PDB file of N, CA, C and O in Angstrom, chain B, residues numbered from 101:
ATOM      1  N   MET B 101    -110.300  -2.061 -72.415  1.00  0.00           N
ATOM      2  CA  MET B 101    -109.374  -3.080 -73.377  1.00  0.00           C
ATOM      3  C   MET B 101    -108.501  -1.861 -74.236  1.00  0.00           C
ATOM      4  O   MET B 101    -108.947  -0.854 -74.786  1.00  0.00           O
ATOM      5  N   PRO B 102    -106.887  -2.424 -74.115  1.00  0.00           N
ATOM      6  CA  PRO B 102    -106.127  -1.324 -74.945  1.00  0.00           C
ATOM      7  C   PRO B 102    -106.260  -1.437 -76.240  1.00  0.00           C
ATOM      8  O   PRO B 102    -106.617  -2.459 -76.827  1.00  0.00           O
ATOM      9  N   HIS B 103    -105.948  -0.279 -76.783  1.00  0.00           N
ATOM     10  CA  HIS B 103    -106.069  -0.385 -78.424  1.00  0.00           C
ATOM     11  C   HIS B 103    -104.467  -0.262 -78.788  1.00  0.00           C
ATOM     12  O   HIS B 103    -103.652   0.484 -78.244  1.00  0.00           O
ATOM     13  N   THR B 104    -104.259  -1.118 -79.766  1.00  0.00           N
ATOM     14  CA  THR B 104    -103.127  -0.838 -80.641  1.00  0.00           C
ATOM     15  C   THR B 104    -102.940  -0.100 -81.361  1.00  0.00           C
ATOM     16  O   THR B 104    -101.852  -0.215 -81.926  1.00  0.00           O
ATOM     17  N   ALA B 105    -103.781   1.011 -81.766  1.00  0.00           N
ATOM     18  CA  ALA B 105    -103.731   2.148 -82.820  1.00  0.00           C
ATOM     19  C   ALA B 105    -102.831   2.963 -82.339  1.00  0.00           C
ATOM     20  O   ALA B 105    -102.660   3.106 -81.129  1.00  0.00           O
ATOM     21  N   LYS B 106    -102.154   3.588 -83.249  1.00  0.00           N
ATOM     22  CA  LYS B 106    -101.119   5.165 -83.226  1.00  0.00           C
ATOM     23  C   LYS B 106    -102.210   5.873 -82.733  1.00  0.00           C
ATOM     24  O   LYS B 106    -103.401   5.573 -82.819  1.00  0.00           O
ATOM     25  N   GLN B 107    -101.524   7.161 -82.035  1.00  0.00           N
ATOM     26  CA  GLN B 107    -102.028   8.474 -81.805  1.00  0.00           C
ATOM     27  C   GLN B 107    -102.685   8.713 -82.872  1.00  0.00           C
ATOM     28  O   GLN B 107    -102.554   8.039 -83.894  1.00  0.00           O
ATOM     29  N   LEU B 108    -103.606   9.874 -82.737  1.00  0.00           N
ATOM     30  CA  LEU B 108    -104.326  10.235 -83.605  1.00  0.00           C
ATOM     31  C   LEU B 108    -103.406  11.226 -84.390  1.00  0.00           C
ATOM     32  O   LEU B 108    -102.532  11.538 -83.581  1.00  0.00           O
ATOM     33  N   PRO B 109    -103.181  11.860 -85.549  1.00  0.00           N
ATOM     34  CA  PRO B 109    -102.661  12.724 -86.363  1.00  0.00           C
ATOM     35  C   PRO B 109    -102.445  14.257 -85.686  1.00  0.00           C
ATOM     36  O   PRO B 109    -103.284  14.800 -84.968  1.00  0.00           O
ATOM     37  N   GLN B 110    -101.438  14.707 -85.980  1.00  0.00           N
ATOM     38  CA  GLN B 110    -101.382  16.293 -85.389  1.00  0.00           C
ATOM     39  C   GLN B 110    -102.433  17.118 -86.371  1.00  0.00           C
ATOM     40  O   GLN B 110    -102.498  16.959 -87.590  1.00  0.00           O
ATOM     41  N   THR B 111    -102.927  17.678 -85.894  1.00  0.00           N
ATOM     42  CA  THR B 111    -103.759  18.864 -86.671  1.00  0.00           C
ATOM     43  C   THR B 111    -103.451  20.089 -86.215  1.00  0.00           C
ATOM     44  O   THR B 111    -102.761  20.380 -85.237  1.00  0.00           O
ATOM     45  N   THR B 112    -104.155  20.983 -87.192  1.00  0.00           N
ATOM     46  CA  THR B 112    -103.782  22.653 -86.593  1.00  0.00           C
ATOM     47  C   THR B 112    -105.279  23.120 -86.212  1.00  0.00           C
ATOM     48  O   THR B 112    -106.205  22.351 -86.471  1.00  0.00           O
ATOM     49  N   TRP B 113    -105.494  24.180 -85.693  1.00  0.00           N
ATOM     50  CA  TRP B 113    -106.714  24.492 -85.352  1.00  0.00           C
ATOM     51  C   TRP B 113    -107.114  25.364 -86.658  1.00  0.00           C
ATOM     52  O   TRP B 113    -108.325  25.583 -86.626  1.00  0.00           O
ATOM     53  N   GLY B 114    -106.474  25.950 -87.828  1.00  0.00           N
ATOM     54  CA  GLY B 114    -106.766  26.211 -89.016  1.00  0.00           C
ATOM     55  C   GLY B 114    -107.588  25.202 -89.811  1.00  0.00           C
ATOM     56  O   GLY B 114    -108.678  25.410 -90.344  1.00  0.00           O
ATOM     57  N   ASP B 115    -106.606  23.635 -89.795  1.00  0.00           N
ATOM     58  CA  ASP B 115    -107.248  22.576 -90.380  1.00  0.00           C
ATOM     59  C   ASP B 115    -109.036  22.583 -89.816  1.00  0.00           C
ATOM     60  O   ASP B 115    -110.081  22.807 -90.427  1.00  0.00           O
ATOM     61  N   LEU B 116    -108.754  22.239 -88.444  1.00  0.00           N
ATOM     62  CA  LEU B 116    -110.374  22.364 -87.536  1.00  0.00           C
ATOM     63  C   LEU B 116    -110.882  23.378 -88.238  1.00  0.00           C
ATOM     64  O   LEU B 116    -111.808  22.873 -88.872  1.00  0.00           O
ATOM     65  N   GLU B 117    -110.825  24.389 -88.468  1.00  0.00           N
ATOM     66  CA  GLU B 117    -111.967  25.482 -89.013  1.00  0.00           C
ATOM     67  C   GLU B 117    -112.069  25.032 -90.162  1.00  0.00           C
ATOM     68  O   GLU B 117    -113.224  24.722 -90.453  1.00  0.00           O
ATOM     69  N   ALA B 118    -111.063  24.815 -91.206  1.00  0.00           N
ATOM     70  CA  ALA B 118    -111.550  24.416 -92.334  1.00  0.00           C
ATOM     71  C   ALA B 118    -112.321  23.277 -92.879  1.00  0.00           C
ATOM     72  O   ALA B 118    -112.991  23.202 -93.909  1.00  0.00           O
ATOM     73  N   ILE B 119    -112.047  22.306 -91.846  1.00  0.00           N
ATOM     74  CA  ILE B 119    -112.999  21.370 -91.884  1.00  0.00           C
ATOM     75  C   ILE B 119    -114.542  21.719 -91.656  1.00  0.00           C
ATOM     76  O   ILE B 119    -115.487  21.721 -92.445  1.00  0.00           O
ATOM     77  N   PHE B 120    -114.448  22.039 -90.177  1.00  0.00           N
ATOM     78  CA  PHE B 120    -116.157  22.569 -89.903  1.00  0.00           C
ATOM     79  C   PHE B 120    -116.759  23.563 -90.765  1.00  0.00           C
ATOM     80  O   PHE B 120    -117.952  23.535 -91.067  1.00  0.00           O
ATOM     81  N   ASP B 121    -115.637  24.765 -91.310  1.00  0.00           N
ATOM     82  CA  ASP B 121    -116.501  25.274 -92.460  1.00  0.00           C
ATOM     83  C   ASP B 121    -117.081  24.806 -93.537  1.00  0.00           C
ATOM     84  O   ASP B 121    -118.042  25.343 -94.088  1.00  0.00           O
ATOM     85  N   SER B 122    -116.332  23.406 -94.028  1.00  0.00           N
ATOM     86  CA  SER B 122    -116.839  22.578 -95.332  1.00  0.00           C
ATOM     87  C   SER B 122    -117.797  22.054 -94.664  1.00  0.00           C
ATOM     88  O   SER B 122    -118.822  22.111 -95.344  1.00  0.00           O
ATOM     89  N   LEU B 123    -118.013  21.465 -93.445  1.00  0.00           N
ATOM     90  CA  LEU B 123    -119.211  20.750 -92.936  1.00  0.00           C
ATOM     91  C   LEU B 123    -120.156  21.948 -92.540  1.00  0.00           C
ATOM     92  O   LEU B 123    -121.248  21.424 -92.321  1.00  0.00           O
ATOM     93  N   ALA B 124    -120.233  23.028 -92.385  1.00  0.00           N
ATOM     94  CA  ALA B 124    -121.386  23.750 -91.866  1.00  0.00           C
ATOM     95  C   ALA B 124    -122.338  24.457 -93.409  1.00  0.00           C
ATOM     96  O   ALA B 124    -121.916  25.089 -94.377  1.00  0.00           O
ATOM     97  N   SER B 125    -123.759  23.978 -93.035  1.00  0.00           N
ATOM     98  CA  SER B 125    -124.416  24.239 -94.676  1.00  0.00           C
ATOM     99  C   SER B 125    -125.090  25.420 -94.444  1.00  0.00           C
ATOM    100  O   SER B 125    -125.911  25.740 -95.304  1.00  0.00           O
ATOM    101  N   THR B 126    -124.938  26.177 -93.454  1.00  0.00           N
ATOM    102  CA  THR B 126    -125.572  27.898 -93.475  1.00  0.00           C
ATOM    103  C   THR B 126    -124.555  28.675 -92.818  1.00  0.00           C
ATOM    104  O   THR B 126    -123.578  28.275 -92.186  1.00  0.00           O
ATOM    105  N   GLY B 127    -124.983  29.992 -93.095  1.00  0.00           N
ATOM    106  CA  GLY B 127    -124.166  30.954 -92.577  1.00  0.00           C
ATOM    107  C   GLY B 127    -124.087  30.852 -90.796  1.00  0.00           C
ATOM    108  O   GLY B 127    -123.051  30.962 -90.141  1.00  0.00           O
ATOM    109  N   GLN B 128    -125.312  30.643 -90.310  1.00  0.00           N
ATOM    110  CA  GLN B 128    -125.248  30.791 -89.085  1.00  0.00           C
ATOM    111  C   GLN B 128    -124.519  29.511 -88.388  1.00  0.00           C
ATOM    112  O   GLN B 128    -123.758  29.702 -87.440  1.00  0.00           O
ATOM    113  N   GLN B 129    -124.743  28.355 -88.825  1.00  0.00           N
ATOM    114  CA  GLN B 129    -123.883  27.088 -88.299  1.00  0.00           C
ATOM    115  C   GLN B 129    -122.229  27.707 -88.401  1.00  0.00           C
ATOM    116  O   GLN B 129    -121.475  27.619 -87.432  1.00  0.00           O
ATOM    117  N   LYS B 130    -121.826  28.296 -89.628  1.00  0.00           N
ATOM    118  CA  LYS B 130    -120.513  28.771 -89.828  1.00  0.00           C
ATOM    119  C   LYS B 130    -120.082  29.820 -88.666  1.00  0.00           C
ATOM    120  O   LYS B 130    -118.991  29.769 -88.098  1.00  0.00           O
ATOM    121  N   GLU B 131    -120.843  30.543 -88.460  1.00  0.00           N
ATOM    122  CA  GLU B 131    -120.875  31.686 -87.462  1.00  0.00           C
ATOM    123  C   GLU B 131    -120.475  31.006 -85.892  1.00  0.00           C
ATOM    124  O   GLU B 131    -119.526  31.238 -85.144  1.00  0.00           O
ATOM    125  N   THR B 132    -121.465  30.215 -85.786  1.00  0.00           N
ATOM    126  CA  THR B 132    -121.848  29.435 -84.404  1.00  0.00           C
ATOM    127  C   THR B 132    -120.138  28.399 -84.243  1.00  0.00           C
ATOM    128  O   THR B 132    -119.568  28.505 -83.156  1.00  0.00           O
ATOM    129  N   VAL B 133    -119.586  27.648 -85.142  1.00  0.00           N
ATOM    130  CA  VAL B 133    -118.643  27.045 -85.242  1.00  0.00           C
ATOM    131  C   VAL B 133    -117.607  27.744 -85.071  1.00  0.00           C
ATOM    132  O   VAL B 133    -116.917  27.529 -84.075  1.00  0.00           O
ATOM    133  N   HIS B 134    -117.291  28.628 -85.884  1.00  0.00           N
ATOM    134  CA  HIS B 134    -116.267  29.364 -85.614  1.00  0.00           C
ATOM    135  C   HIS B 134    -116.247  30.174 -84.387  1.00  0.00           C
ATOM    136  O   HIS B 134    -115.103  30.535 -84.112  1.00  0.00           O
ATOM    137  N   HIS B 135    -117.295  30.641 -83.425  1.00  0.00           N
ATOM    138  CA  HIS B 135    -117.139  31.026 -82.147  1.00  0.00           C
ATOM    139  C   HIS B 135    -116.803  30.199 -81.571  1.00  0.00           C
ATOM    140  O   HIS B 135    -116.009  30.499 -80.680  1.00  0.00           O
ATOM    141  N   LEU B 136    -117.090  29.047 -81.674  1.00  0.00           N
ATOM    142  CA  LEU B 136    -116.968  27.456 -80.554  1.00  0.00           C
ATOM    143  C   LEU B 136    -115.519  27.150 -80.603  1.00  0.00           C
ATOM    144  O   LEU B 136    -114.862  26.997 -79.573  1.00  0.00           O
ATOM    145  N   LEU B 137    -115.052  27.066 -81.713  1.00  0.00           N
ATOM    146  CA  LEU B 137    -113.759  27.083 -82.003  1.00  0.00           C
ATOM    147  C   LEU B 137    -112.635  27.901 -81.128  1.00  0.00           C
ATOM    148  O   LEU B 137    -111.673  27.626 -80.411  1.00  0.00           O
ATOM    149  N   GLN B 138    -113.422  29.242 -81.677  1.00  0.00           N
ATOM    150  CA  GLN B 138    -112.253  30.315 -80.855  1.00  0.00           C
ATOM    151  C   GLN B 138    -112.424  30.461 -79.299  1.00  0.00           C
ATOM    152  O   GLN B 138    -111.524  30.989 -78.647  1.00  0.00           O
ATOM    153  N   VAL B 139    -113.364  30.080 -78.805  1.00  0.00           N
ATOM    154  CA  VAL B 139    -113.680  30.094 -77.747  1.00  0.00           C
ATOM    155  C   VAL B 139    -112.321  28.591 -76.757  1.00  0.00           C
ATOM    156  O   VAL B 139    -111.521  28.635 -75.822  1.00  0.00           O
ATOM    157  N   THR B 140    -112.828  27.499 -77.751  1.00  0.00           N
ATOM    158  CA  THR B 140    -112.143  26.197 -77.062  1.00  0.00           C
ATOM    159  C   THR B 140    -110.210  26.523 -77.347  1.00  0.00           C
ATOM    160  O   THR B 140    -109.269  26.496 -76.553  1.00  0.00           O
ATOM    161  N   ARG B 141    -110.272  26.784 -78.695  1.00  0.00           N
ATOM    162  CA  ARG B 141    -109.063  27.401 -78.844  1.00  0.00           C
ATOM    163  C   ARG B 141    -108.413  28.142 -77.241  1.00  0.00           C
ATOM    164  O   ARG B 141    -107.570  27.662 -76.484  1.00  0.00           O
ATOM    165  N   GLU B 142    -109.119  29.354 -77.133  1.00  0.00           N
ATOM    166  CA  GLU B 142    -108.406  29.752 -76.144  1.00  0.00           C
ATOM    167  C   GLU B 142    -108.623  29.390 -74.377  1.00  0.00           C
ATOM    168  O   GLU B 142    -108.190  30.035 -73.423  1.00  0.00           O
ATOM    169  N   LEU B 143    -109.577  27.933 -74.380  1.00  0.00           N
ATOM    170  CA  LEU B 143    -109.735  27.518 -72.868  1.00  0.00           C
ATOM    171  C   LEU B 143    -108.367  26.163 -73.220  1.00  0.00           C
ATOM    172  O   LEU B 143    -107.991  25.400 -72.330  1.00  0.00           O
ATOM    173  N   SER B 144    -107.840  26.125 -74.580  1.00  0.00           N
ATOM    174  CA  SER B 144    -107.386  24.674 -74.862  1.00  0.00           C
ATOM    175  C   SER B 144    -105.884  24.599 -73.573  1.00  0.00           C
ATOM    176  O   SER B 144    -105.631  23.546 -72.987  1.00  0.00           O
ATOM    177  N   PRO B 145    -105.266  25.573 -73.399  1.00  0.00           N
ATOM    178  CA  PRO B 145    -104.065  25.225 -72.385  1.00  0.00           C
ATOM    179  C   PRO B 145    -104.799  24.682 -70.864  1.00  0.00           C
ATOM    180  O   PRO B 145    -104.173  23.950 -70.097  1.00  0.00           O
ATOM    181  N   TYR B 146    -106.074  25.114 -70.602  1.00  0.00           N
ATOM    182  CA  TYR B 146    -106.680  24.713 -69.426  1.00  0.00           C
ATOM    183  C   TYR B 146    -107.387  23.226 -69.420  1.00  0.00           C
ATOM    184  O   TYR B 146    -107.983  22.723 -68.468  1.00  0.00           O
ATOM    185  N   LEU B 147    -107.208  22.745 -70.503  1.00  0.00           N
ATOM    186  CA  LEU B 147    -107.865  21.353 -70.548  1.00  0.00           C
ATOM    187  C   LEU B 147    -106.766  20.173 -71.033  1.00  0.00           C
ATOM    188  O   LEU B 147    -105.740  20.127 -71.712  1.00  0.00           O
ATOM    189  N   THR B 148    -107.763  19.082 -70.129  1.00  0.00           N
ATOM    190  CA  THR B 148    -106.702  17.663 -70.569  1.00  0.00           C
ATOM    191  C   THR B 148    -106.790  17.583 -72.030  1.00  0.00           C
ATOM    192  O   THR B 148    -107.636  18.270 -72.602  1.00  0.00           O
ATOM    193  N   ARG B 149    -105.979  16.792 -72.717  1.00  0.00           N
ATOM    194  CA  ARG B 149    -106.163  16.249 -74.376  1.00  0.00           C
ATOM    195  C   ARG B 149    -107.348  15.429 -74.150  1.00  0.00           C
ATOM    196  O   ARG B 149    -107.605  15.141 -75.319  1.00  0.00           O
ATOM    197  N   LEU B 150    -108.264  14.843 -73.437  1.00  0.00           N
ATOM    198  CA  LEU B 150    -109.479  14.075 -73.157  1.00  0.00           C
ATOM    199  C   LEU B 150    -110.732  15.302 -73.493  1.00  0.00           C
ATOM    200  O   LEU B 150    -111.648  15.366 -74.313  1.00  0.00           O
ATOM    201  N   ASP B 151    -110.304  16.071 -72.560  1.00  0.00           N
ATOM    202  CA  ASP B 151    -111.238  17.409 -72.224  1.00  0.00           C
ATOM    203  C   ASP B 151    -111.263  17.824 -73.757  1.00  0.00           C
ATOM    204  O   ASP B 151    -112.340  17.783 -74.352  1.00  0.00           O
ATOM    205  N   LEU B 152    -110.528  18.078 -74.174  1.00  0.00           N
ATOM    206  CA  LEU B 152    -110.002  18.867 -75.750  1.00  0.00           C
ATOM    207  C   LEU B 152    -110.861  18.390 -76.608  1.00  0.00           C
ATOM    208  O   LEU B 152    -111.755  18.998 -77.197  1.00  0.00           O
ATOM    209  N   LEU B 153    -110.472  16.916 -76.686  1.00  0.00           N
ATOM    210  CA  LEU B 153    -110.932  16.031 -77.695  1.00  0.00           C
ATOM    211  C   LEU B 153    -112.542  16.189 -77.624  1.00  0.00           C
ATOM    212  O   LEU B 153    -113.190  16.631 -78.573  1.00  0.00           O
ATOM    213  N   ARG B 154    -113.057  15.823 -76.527  1.00  0.00           N
ATOM    214  CA  ARG B 154    -114.746  15.960 -76.381  1.00  0.00           C
ATOM    215  C   ARG B 154    -115.062  17.022 -76.395  1.00  0.00           C
ATOM    216  O   ARG B 154    -116.290  17.105 -76.360  1.00  0.00           O
ATOM    217  N   GLU B 155    -114.376  18.325 -76.444  1.00  0.00           N
ATOM    218  CA  GLU B 155    -115.195  19.825 -76.941  1.00  0.00           C
ATOM    219  C   GLU B 155    -115.026  19.674 -78.586  1.00  0.00           C
ATOM    220  O   GLU B 155    -115.889  20.158 -79.319  1.00  0.00           O
ATOM    221  N   ILE B 156    -113.975  19.041 -79.083  1.00  0.00           N
ATOM    222  CA  ILE B 156    -113.964  19.192 -80.879  1.00  0.00           C
ATOM    223  C   ILE B 156    -115.317  18.422 -81.332  1.00  0.00           C
ATOM    224  O   ILE B 156    -116.167  18.782 -82.147  1.00  0.00           O
ATOM    225  N   ILE B 157    -115.250  17.321 -80.593  1.00  0.00           N
ATOM    226  CA  ILE B 157    -116.379  16.248 -81.085  1.00  0.00           C
ATOM    227  C   ILE B 157    -117.816  17.013 -80.861  1.00  0.00           C
ATOM    228  O   ILE B 157    -118.685  16.843 -81.717  1.00  0.00           O
ATOM    229  N   CYS B 158    -118.089  17.876 -79.695  1.00  0.00           N
ATOM    230  CA  CYS B 158    -119.422  18.321 -79.332  1.00  0.00           C
ATOM    231  C   CYS B 158    -119.739  19.516 -80.410  1.00  0.00           C
ATOM    232  O   CYS B 158    -120.834  19.739 -80.927  1.00  0.00           O
ATOM    233  N   ILE B 159    -118.433  20.276 -80.636  1.00  0.00           N
ATOM    234  CA  ILE B 159    -118.591  21.334 -81.915  1.00  0.00           C
ATOM    235  C   ILE B 159    -119.053  20.500 -83.041  1.00  0.00           C
ATOM    236  O   ILE B 159    -119.887  20.970 -83.815  1.00  0.00           O
ATOM    237  N   ALA B 160    -118.597  19.328 -83.204  1.00  0.00           N
ATOM    238  CA  ALA B 160    -118.872  18.635 -84.431  1.00  0.00           C
ATOM    239  C   ALA B 160    -120.805  18.562 -84.262  1.00  0.00           C
ATOM    240  O   ALA B 160    -121.670  19.131 -84.928  1.00  0.00           O
ATOM    241  N   LEU B 161    -120.892  17.826 -83.350  1.00  0.00           N
ATOM    242  CA  LEU B 161    -122.447  17.720 -83.080  1.00  0.00           C
ATOM    243  C   LEU B 161    -123.535  18.726 -83.157  1.00  0.00           C
ATOM    244  O   LEU B 161    -124.743  18.531 -83.020  1.00  0.00           O
ATOM    245  N   VAL B 162    -122.765  20.081 -83.453  1.00  0.00           N
ATOM    246  CA  VAL B 162    -123.575  20.970 -83.367  1.00  0.00           C
ATOM    247  C   VAL B 162    -123.969  21.311 -84.892  1.00  0.00           C
ATOM    248  O   VAL B 162    -124.838  22.095 -85.272  1.00  0.00           O
ATOM    249  N   LEU B 163    -123.171  20.578 -85.602  1.00  0.00           N
ATOM    250  CA  LEU B 163    -123.556  20.625 -87.083  1.00  0.00           C
ATOM    251  C   LEU B 163    -124.656  19.577 -87.641  1.00  0.00           C
ATOM    252  O   LEU B 163    -125.252  19.683 -88.713  1.00  0.00           O
ATOM    253  N   LEU B 164    -124.767  18.773 -86.899  1.00  0.00           N
ATOM    254  CA  LEU B 164    -126.082  17.827 -86.942  1.00  0.00           C
ATOM    255  C   LEU B 164    -127.537  18.595 -87.371  1.00  0.00           C
ATOM    256  O   LEU B 164    -127.875  19.682 -86.902  1.00  0.00           O
ATOM    257  N   PRO B 165    -128.065  18.074 -88.027  1.00  0.00           N
ATOM    258  CA  PRO B 165    -129.391  18.714 -88.700  1.00  0.00           C
ATOM    259  C   PRO B 165    -130.311  18.452 -87.130  1.00  0.00           C
ATOM    260  O   PRO B 165    -130.123  17.568 -86.294  1.00  0.00           O
ATOM    261  N   ALA B 166    -131.184  19.410 -87.124  1.00  0.00           N
ATOM    262  CA  ALA B 166    -131.915  19.202 -85.710  1.00  0.00           C
ATOM    263  C   ALA B 166    -132.824  18.479 -85.520  1.00  0.00           C
ATOM    264  O   ALA B 166    -133.402  18.418 -84.435  1.00  0.00           O
ATOM    265  N   GLU B 167    -133.223  17.586 -86.835  1.00  0.00           N
ATOM    266  CA  GLU B 167    -133.895  16.498 -86.581  1.00  0.00           C
ATOM    267  C   GLU B 167    -133.108  14.940 -86.446  1.00  0.00           C
ATOM    268  O   GLU B 167    -133.539  13.788 -86.482  1.00  0.00           O
ATOM    269  N   ALA B 168    -132.153  15.356 -86.326  1.00  0.00           N
ATOM    270  CA  ALA B 168    -130.718  14.289 -86.295  1.00  0.00           C
ATOM    271  C   ALA B 168    -130.208  14.351 -84.816  1.00  0.00           C
ATOM    272  O   ALA B 168    -129.449  15.292 -84.582  1.00  0.00           O
ATOM    273  N   GLN B 169    -130.485  13.543 -83.823  1.00  0.00           N
ATOM    274  CA  GLN B 169    -130.297  13.461 -82.677  1.00  0.00           C
ATOM    275  C   GLN B 169    -128.975  12.261 -82.490  1.00  0.00           C
ATOM    276  O   GLN B 169    -129.007  11.140 -82.997  1.00  0.00           O
ATOM    277  N   PRO B 170    -127.761  12.843 -81.581  1.00  0.00           N
ATOM    278  CA  PRO B 170    -126.823  11.618 -81.438  1.00  0.00           C
ATOM    279  C   PRO B 170    -127.592  10.642 -80.661  1.00  0.00           C
ATOM    280  O   PRO B 170    -128.634  10.910 -80.063  1.00  0.00           O
ATOM    281  N   PRO B 171    -127.037   9.523 -80.700  1.00  0.00           N
ATOM    282  CA  PRO B 171    -127.649   8.062 -80.038  1.00  0.00           C
ATOM    283  C   PRO B 171    -127.656   8.855 -78.704  1.00  0.00           C
ATOM    284  O   PRO B 171    -127.198   9.938 -78.339  1.00  0.00           O
ATOM    285  N   GLN B 172    -128.543   7.616 -77.997  1.00  0.00           N
ATOM    286  CA  GLN B 172    -128.383   8.236 -76.370  1.00  0.00           C
ATOM    287  C   GLN B 172    -126.990   7.742 -76.001  1.00  0.00           C
ATOM    288  O   GLN B 172    -126.362   8.293 -75.097  1.00  0.00           O
ATOM    289  N   SER B 173    -126.518   6.756 -76.656  1.00  0.00           N
ATOM    290  CA  SER B 173    -125.121   6.452 -75.606  1.00  0.00           C
ATOM    291  C   SER B 173    -123.876   7.944 -75.850  1.00  0.00           C
ATOM    292  O   SER B 173    -123.063   8.321 -75.006  1.00  0.00           O
ATOM    293  N   TRP B 174    -124.033   8.385 -76.876  1.00  0.00           N
ATOM    294  CA  TRP B 174    -123.192   9.863 -77.030  1.00  0.00           C
ATOM    295  C   TRP B 174    -123.311  11.103 -76.118  1.00  0.00           C
ATOM    296  O   TRP B 174    -122.503  12.029 -76.190  1.00  0.00           O
ATOM    297  N   ARG B 175    -124.200  11.088 -75.383  1.00  0.00           N
ATOM    298  CA  ARG B 175    -125.036  11.839 -74.650  1.00  0.00           C
ATOM    299  C   ARG B 175    -123.645  11.994 -73.229  1.00  0.00           C
ATOM    300  O   ARG B 175    -123.543  13.062 -72.625  1.00  0.00           O
ATOM    301  N   TRP B 176    -122.986  11.143 -72.991  1.00  0.00           N
ATOM    302  CA  TRP B 176    -121.886  11.503 -72.157  1.00  0.00           C
ATOM    303  C   TRP B 176    -120.550  12.418 -72.597  1.00  0.00           C
ATOM    304  O   TRP B 176    -119.557  12.692 -71.923  1.00  0.00           O
ATOM    305  N   LEU B 177    -120.833  12.726 -73.744  1.00  0.00           N
ATOM    306  CA  LEU B 177    -119.780  13.321 -74.177  1.00  0.00           C
ATOM    307  C   LEU B 177    -119.837  14.705 -74.073  1.00  0.00           C
ATOM    308  O   LEU B 177    -118.838  15.423 -74.131  1.00  0.00           O
ATOM    309  N   ALA B 178    -121.490  15.282 -73.853  1.00  0.00           N
ATOM    310  CA  ALA B 178    -121.152  16.889 -72.540  1.00  0.00           C
ATOM    311  C   ALA B 178    -120.947  16.481 -71.497  1.00  0.00           C
ATOM    312  O   ALA B 178    -120.339  17.406 -70.961  1.00  0.00           O
ATOM    313  N   GLN B 179    -121.049  15.566 -70.674  1.00  0.00           N
ATOM    314  CA  GLN B 179    -120.925  15.715 -69.161  1.00  0.00           C
ATOM    315  C   GLN B 179    -119.524  14.536 -68.610  1.00  0.00           C
ATOM    316  O   GLN B 179    -119.204  14.379 -67.432  1.00  0.00           O
ATOM    317  N   GLY B 180    -118.938  13.903 -69.680  1.00  0.00           N
ATOM    318  CA  GLY B 180    -117.790  13.159 -69.307  1.00  0.00           C
ATOM    319  C   GLY B 180    -118.300  11.918 -69.362  1.00  0.00           C
ATOM    320  O   GLY B 180    -119.524  11.815 -69.441  1.00  0.00           O
ATOM    321  N   PRO B 181    -117.411  10.633 -69.328  1.00  0.00           N
ATOM    322  CA  PRO B 181    -117.794   9.321 -69.105  1.00  0.00           C
ATOM    323  C   PRO B 181    -118.392   8.759 -68.086  1.00  0.00           C
ATOM    324  O   PRO B 181    -117.798   9.005 -67.037  1.00  0.00           O
ATOM    325  N   PRO B 182    -119.491   7.989 -67.938  1.00  0.00           N
ATOM    326  CA  PRO B 182    -120.103   7.575 -66.661  1.00  0.00           C
ATOM    327  C   PRO B 182    -119.458   7.061 -65.872  1.00  0.00           C
ATOM    328  O   PRO B 182    -118.597   6.326 -66.356  1.00  0.00           O
ATOM    329  N   GLY B 183    -119.487   7.120 -64.771  1.00  0.00           N
ATOM    330  CA  GLY B 183    -118.568   6.994 -63.340  1.00  0.00           C
ATOM    331  C   GLY B 183    -118.898   5.122 -63.280  1.00  0.00           C
ATOM    332  O   GLY B 183    -119.541   4.481 -64.112  1.00  0.00           O
ATOM    333  N   PRO B 184    -118.303   4.660 -62.176  1.00  0.00           N
ATOM    334  CA  PRO B 184    -118.143   2.979 -62.027  1.00  0.00           C
ATOM    335  C   PRO B 184    -119.645   3.153 -61.393  1.00  0.00           C
ATOM    336  O   PRO B 184    -120.280   4.142 -61.025  1.00  0.00           O
ATOM    337  N   PRO B 185    -119.873   2.022 -61.424  1.00  0.00           N
ATOM    338  CA  PRO B 185    -121.501   1.647 -60.717  1.00  0.00           C
ATOM    339  C   PRO B 185    -121.593   1.782 -59.336  1.00  0.00           C
ATOM    340  O   PRO B 185    -120.677   1.482 -58.571  1.00  0.00           O
ATOM    341  N   GLY B 186    -122.698   2.234 -58.988  1.00  0.00           N
ATOM    342  CA  GLY B 186    -122.759   2.801 -57.527  1.00  0.00           C
ATOM    343  C   GLY B 186    -121.976   3.867 -57.069  1.00  0.00           C
ATOM    344  O   GLY B 186    -121.702   3.987 -55.875  1.00  0.00           O
ATOM    345  N   ASP B 187    -121.554   4.734 -58.023  1.00  0.00           N
ATOM    346  CA  ASP B 187    -121.141   5.990 -57.363  1.00  0.00           C
ATOM    347  C   ASP B 187    -122.216   7.092 -57.404  1.00  0.00           C
ATOM    348  O   ASP B 187    -122.293   7.955 -56.529  1.00  0.00           O
ATOM    349  N   GLY B 188    -122.879   7.033 -58.257  1.00  0.00           N
ATOM    350  CA  GLY B 188    -124.135   7.992 -57.912  1.00  0.00           C
ATOM    351  C   GLY B 188    -123.991   8.678 -59.283  1.00  0.00           C
ATOM    352  O   GLY B 188    -124.954   9.441 -59.359  1.00  0.00           O
ATOM    353  N   SER B 189    -123.174   8.782 -60.521  1.00  0.00           N
ATOM    354  CA  SER B 189    -123.097   9.177 -61.505  1.00  0.00           C
ATOM    355  C   SER B 189    -123.633   8.852 -62.302  1.00  0.00           C
ATOM    356  O   SER B 189    -123.474   9.373 -63.406  1.00  0.00           O
TER     357      SER B 189
END
């Protein structure tokens, strides 16, 4: 189903770092998120826009408390969306 919404607003890596830093509740989370953002930033020229957004969302999931697991339907974020029925994905 096509969406009629406009594109996501432009943001910078600095904006993302500030957002994730404010969401991180421990020093270890801050360090982990900083490292993941740094690696993602370095790889970003080689990623599609969708893959880059997927990586950013996955970094946000790192900040969830250990007891708060994402819904089962979100697990595809780590592997990409499921393929069509019958293709073995």
